C-alpha positions in Angstrom: 0.0 0.0 0.0 1.5 3.3 -1.0 0.8 6.7 0.6 -1.0 9.2 -1.5 0.9 12.4 -1.8 -0.9 15.8 -2.0 -0.5 17.8 -5.2 1.4 20.5 -3.3 3.9 18.0 -1.8 7.5 19.1 -1.6 9.7 17.9 -4.3 12.7 15.7 -3.6 15.8 15.6 -5.7 18.9 13.4 -5.5 22.4 14.7 -4.8 24.8 13.2 -7.3 27.8 15.5 -7.4 30.7 15.3 -5.1 30.9 19.0 -4.2 27.3 18.7 -2.8 28.4 15.8 -0.6 31.4 17.7 0.6 29.4 20.7 1.6 27.0 18.5 3.5 30.0 16.9 5.3 30.7 20.3 6.9 27.2 20.6 8.2 25.8 19.2 11.5 25.6 15.4 11.6 23.9 12.9 13.8 24.1 9.1 14.3 21.0 7.2 15.2 21.0 3.4 15.3 22.0 2.1 11.9 22.1 5.4 10.1 24.4 8.4 10.1 22.8 11.6 8.7 24.0 15.1 7.7 21.7 18.1 7.2 22.8 21.3 5.5 20.7 24.4 5.0 21.0 25.8 1.4 21.0 29.5 0.9 18.9 29.5 -2.2 15.1 30.0 -2.5 14.5 26.6 -4.2 12.0 24.7 -2.1 13.4 21.3 -3.0 14.7 18.8 -0.5 17.9 17.3 -1.9 19.1 14.0 -0.6 22.1 11.8 -1.2 23.1 8.3 -0.1 26.5 6.8 0.5 28.1 3.7 2.1 31.7 3.2 2.9 33.6 -0.1 2.3 33.4 -0.8 6.0 29.7 -1.7 5.4 30.8 -4.6 3.2 31.3 -5.5 -0.4 29.4 -3.8 -3.3 26.3 -6.1 -2.9 26.0 -5.2 0.8 26.6 -1.5 0.2 24.0 -1.4 -2.5 21.5 -3.2 -0.3 22.1 -0.7 2.5 21.7 2.3 0.2 18.5 0.8 -1.3 17.0 0.5 2.2 18.0 4.1 3.1 16.5 5.3 -0.2 13.2 3.7 0.6 13.2 5.0 4.2 14.0 8.5 2.9 11.2 8.2 0.2 8.7 7.4 3.0 9.9 9.9 5.7 11.4 12.9 4.0 8.1 14.3 2.8 6.8 14.1 6.4 9.9 15.2 8.4 12.3 16.8 5.9 12.6 20.5 5.4 12.5 22.4 2.1 15.7 24.2 1.2 17.9 21.6 3.0 20.2 18.9 1.8 20.4 15.6 3.5 23.0 12.9 3.2 22.3 9.4 4.5 25.4 7.4 5.3 24.9 3.6 5.8 26.5 2.0 8.8 27.3 -1.6 9.4 23.9 -2.6 10.6 21.9 -0.7 8.0 21.4 -3.7 5.7 20.4 -6.1 8.4 18.4 -3.8 10.7 14.8 -4.7 11.2 12.8 -2.5 8.8 10.6 -0.9 11.5 13.7 -0.1 13.6 15.5 1.4 10.6 12.5 3.6 9.9 12.5 4.7 13.6 16.3 5.5 13.3 15.7 7.7 10.2 12.7 9.4 11.7 14.5 10.1 15.0 17.6 11.4 13.1 15.5 13.8 11.0 13.6 15.2 13.9 16.7 15.5 16.1 18.7 17.3 13.3 15.9 19.7 12.8 15.6 20.5 16.5 19.4 20.9 16.7 19.3 23.3 13.8 16.5 25.3 15.4 18.4 25.6 18.6 21.6 26.7 16.8 19.5 29.3 14.9 18.0 30.6 18.1 21.4 30.9 19.7 22.7 32.8 16.7 19.7 35.2 16.9 20.2 35.7 20.6 23.9 36.4 20.1 23.2 38.8 17.3 20.6 40.7 19.4 23.2 40.9 22.2 25.7 42.4 19.8 23.4 45.1 18.7 24.1 48.6 20.2 21.5 49.6 22.8 19.5 52.7 22.7 21.1 55.1 25.3 17.7 56.3 26.5 16.8 52.7 27.5 19.6 52.4 30.1 17.4 52.9 33.1 18.9 49.8 34.8 22.7 49.5 35.4 24.5 46.7 33.5 25.3 44.9 36.8 22.5 45.3 39.3 24.6 44.0 42.2 27.5 46.5 41.6 27.7 49.8 43.5 26.6 52.9 41.7 29.7 54.9 40.7 27.8 58.2 40.7 27.1 57.9 44.5 30.0 59.0 46.7 30.6 57.5 50.0 
């Protein structure tokens, strides 16, 4: 049974060029169970979700690597429309247990990784906004409170 996608569903495109994988390698990454995932925000206005898949030789021979990547592709096909973010690139990296992991547990691993990476990205964005607002110069008329409320007031002698 296949899920019916709405007409306005987000489009998913494959990453195929090495420079795209290298850019994603510098982005935040997360390991959950049998999958390692990287998530990179793109600075364009294209609402695509781009996704790439890879497996190292540590996973096994070519047959094992291909099986692991096929499983990750199917998990991504099912979960990225629900939990992926437009204007982001995702790279799924197969680990040793990816090809033998029970299917339900593999889906849980991918879903948890997608949600955790999005939450981590939101926290990092909030920290950046907070740091940026702290760096902004204050309006001198709004300095009714001293910078350190526990420090003595230098304008009072005594």
